[in-house]
C-alpha positions as CSV (number, residue, x, y, z in Angstrom):
1,M,92.9,161.1,144.7
2,S,96.4,162.3,145.6
3,R,97.7,165.7,144.6
4,V,100.2,164.2,142.2
5,D,97.3,162.3,140.5
6,E,95.3,165.5,140.3
7,W,98.2,167.4,138.7
8,A,98.7,164.5,136.2
9,E,95.1,164.7,135.2
10,L,95.2,168.5,134.9
11,A,98.4,168.3,132.9
12,G,96.7,166.0,130.5
13,R,93.7,168.3,130.1
14,R,95.4,171.7,130.3
15,G,99.1,171.1,129.5
16,Q,99.3,172.8,126.2
17,E,97.3,175.7,127.5
18,L,99.8,176.1,130.3
19,I,102.7,175.9,127.9
20,A,101.1,178.5,125.7
21,A,100.7,180.9,128.7
22,A,104.3,180.3,129.8
23,R,105.5,181.0,126.3
24,R,103.5,184.3,126.1
25,S,105.1,185.3,129.4
26,V,108.6,184.4,128.3
27,T,108.2,186.2,125.0
28,H,106.9,189.3,126.7
29,A,109.7,189.3,129.2
30,V,112.5,188.9,126.6
31,R,111.1,191.6,124.4
32,T,110.2,194.2,127.0
33,G,112.3,193.4,130.1
34,R,109.1,193.3,132.2
35,P,106.8,190.6,133.5
36,L,103.5,190.0,131.8
37,R,100.5,191.1,133.8
38,S,98.3,188.1,134.4
39,D,94.6,188.3,133.3
40,T,92.5,185.6,134.9
41,S,89.2,186.6,133.1
42,G,87.9,183.6,131.2
43,V,90.5,181.3,132.8
44,A,89.2,177.8,133.8
45,R,88.5,177.5,137.5
46,E,91.0,174.6,137.9
47,L,93.8,177.0,136.8
48,L,92.9,179.3,139.6
49,T,93.7,176.6,142.2
50,P,96.6,177.7,144.5
51,A,99.7,175.9,143.2
52,A,103.5,175.9,143.3
53,T,105.2,175.8,140.0
54,F,108.7,175.9,138.4
55,V,109.4,177.0,134.9
56,S,112.6,175.8,133.2
57,L,113.9,177.2,129.9
58,H,116.3,175.2,127.7
59,R,118.1,175.4,124.4
60,G,119.1,171.8,123.6
61,D,120.8,170.6,126.8
62,E,121.7,174.2,127.9
63,L,119.7,175.6,130.8
64,L,118.6,179.2,130.1
65,G,116.7,179.9,133.3
66,C,114.8,178.1,136.0
67,V,112.7,179.8,138.7
68,G,109.8,178.6,140.8
69,T,108.0,178.6,144.1
70,L,107.8,175.9,146.7
71,A,104.5,176.8,148.4
72,P,101.0,177.2,146.8
73,V,100.3,180.8,147.7
74,R,98.6,182.1,144.6
75,P,96.6,180.8,141.6
76,L,98.4,178.3,139.4
77,I,98.1,180.5,136.3
78,D,99.5,183.6,138.1
79,D,102.3,181.5,139.6
80,L,103.2,180.1,136.2
81,I,103.2,183.4,134.4
82,D,105.3,185.1,137.0
83,N,107.8,182.3,137.2
84,A,108.1,182.1,133.4
85,A,109.0,185.8,133.4
86,A,111.3,185.4,136.3
87,A,113.2,182.6,134.5
88,V,114.0,185.2,131.9
89,L,114.6,188.2,134.1
90,R,115.8,187.0,137.6
91,D,117.9,183.9,137.2
92,P,121.5,185.1,137.9
93,R,123.1,181.9,136.7
94,C,122.0,182.6,133.1
95,P,122.9,185.2,130.5
96,P,120.3,187.7,129.3
97,L,118.1,186.3,126.4
98,L,117.6,188.1,123.1
99,P,114.4,188.2,121.0
100,S,116.2,186.0,118.5
101,D,116.5,183.3,121.2
102,V,112.8,183.0,121.8
103,E,112.0,180.6,118.9
104,H,114.8,178.3,120.1
105,I,113.7,178.1,123.7
106,R,112.0,174.9,125.0
107,I,109.8,175.3,128.1
108,D,109.2,172.8,130.8
109,I,106.7,173.4,133.6
110,S,106.7,171.5,136.9
111,L,103.6,171.3,139.1
112,L,104.7,170.6,142.7
113,T,102.9,168.6,145.4
114,P,103.0,170.2,148.9
115,S,106.3,169.7,150.6
116,E,106.4,167.2,153.4
117,P,109.0,167.5,156.3
118,M,111.4,164.6,156.6
119,A,112.6,163.4,160.0
120,V,116.3,162.7,159.5
121,E,119.0,162.1,162.1
122,S,122.1,162.5,159.9
123,E,123.2,162.9,156.3
124,A,123.5,159.1,156.0
125,D,119.9,158.8,157.2
126,L,118.7,161.3,154.6
127,I,120.6,159.5,151.8
128,A,119.0,156.2,152.9
129,Q,115.5,157.6,152.8
130,L,115.7,159.3,149.4
131,R,113.8,157.9,146.5
132,P,115.9,158.6,143.3
133,G,113.8,159.8,140.4
134,I,110.8,160.6,142.6
135,D,111.8,163.0,145.4
136,G,112.3,166.7,145.0
137,V,114.3,167.8,148.0
138,T,114.7,171.1,149.9
139,L,117.4,171.8,152.5
140,E,117.2,174.8,154.9
141,D,119.6,175.9,157.5
142,R,120.6,179.3,159.1
143,G,118.7,181.3,156.5
144,L,120.1,179.4,153.6
145,R,117.9,177.2,151.3
146,G,118.3,175.2,148.2
147,T,116.1,172.8,146.3
148,F,116.5,170.2,143.5
149,L,113.5,169.1,141.4
150,P,113.1,165.4,140.8
151,V,114.4,165.9,137.2
152,V,117.9,166.6,138.7
153,W,118.2,162.8,139.5
154,K,118.8,162.3,135.8
155,S,122.2,164.1,136.1
156,L,122.9,163.1,139.7
157,P,121.5,159.6,140.1
158,D,123.6,158.8,143.2
159,P,121.9,159.9,146.4
160,A,125.1,160.9,148.1
161,S,126.1,163.1,145.2
162,F,122.6,164.5,145.0
163,V,122.7,165.6,148.7
164,R,126.3,166.9,148.4
165,E,125.4,169.1,145.4
166,L,122.2,170.2,147.0
167,K,124.2,171.4,150.0
168,R,126.5,173.2,147.7
169,K,123.6,174.9,145.9
170,A,122.1,176.0,149.2
171,G,125.4,177.5,150.3
172,L,125.9,175.0,153.1
173,P,129.2,173.3,153.9
174,V,129.6,170.3,151.6
175,N,131.5,168.2,154.1
176,E,129.4,169.0,157.2
177,W,126.0,168.1,158.5
178,S,124.3,170.4,160.9
179,P,121.6,168.9,163.3
180,A,119.6,172.1,162.6
181,I,119.2,171.4,158.9
182,R,115.5,171.0,157.9
183,V,114.7,168.7,155.1
184,S,111.5,168.4,153.1
185,R,110.5,166.6,150.0
186,Y,107.8,166.8,147.3
187,R,106.9,165.3,143.9
188,T,106.3,166.9,140.6
189,V,104.3,166.4,137.4
190,T,106.2,167.9,134.5
191,I,104.7,169.3,131.3
192,A,107.4,169.4,128.6
193,E,106.8,171.5,125.5
194,E,106.0,169.3,122.5
195,S,105.3,166.3,124.6
196,G,102.8,165.0,127.1
197,P,102.9,165.2,130.9
198,D,105.8,163.3,132.6
199,L,104.9,162.0,136.0
200,Q,108.2,161.8,138.0
201,D,107.9,158.4,139.7
């Protein structure tokens, strides 16, 4: 079974439990200005599996915060709780949230598969290899890094525009391509609040 299939099964079994944990963390961060300390006592073993997650906060179509990790370096539940708090406290793109905002926030959780390096010879080669709607992509060069989750394809369906805006996000020159750029891709399974798991494929 592939990792994406494993995450899809876990999302089906534990999705609402993960959403509830993320909401507790978000609520605590908004009300106290501090992250919630994770308590893994009594947590199911499968939620202690190392995992990389992203947590996105929305109000309608407005993004209120999005923070995550790309490498599975800590237990899923710890990564999730910390990233939920970080989406409130450490996303510089978004204004501070107020306690009155909490009930209007919608939470999306993305479970990431391990990143796989891509061999690309040029920007055109990268664009040709991308799978719209499937690939999350990370660009790294000269200490700069940016990533787009697969969900970004919904607003940037054209691969050339997707790559251009990802370079912009990473702080790289939009109209240049460095042979030193490293590219990797991954997939996600998304757990959206008030709905079931959404396999990005």
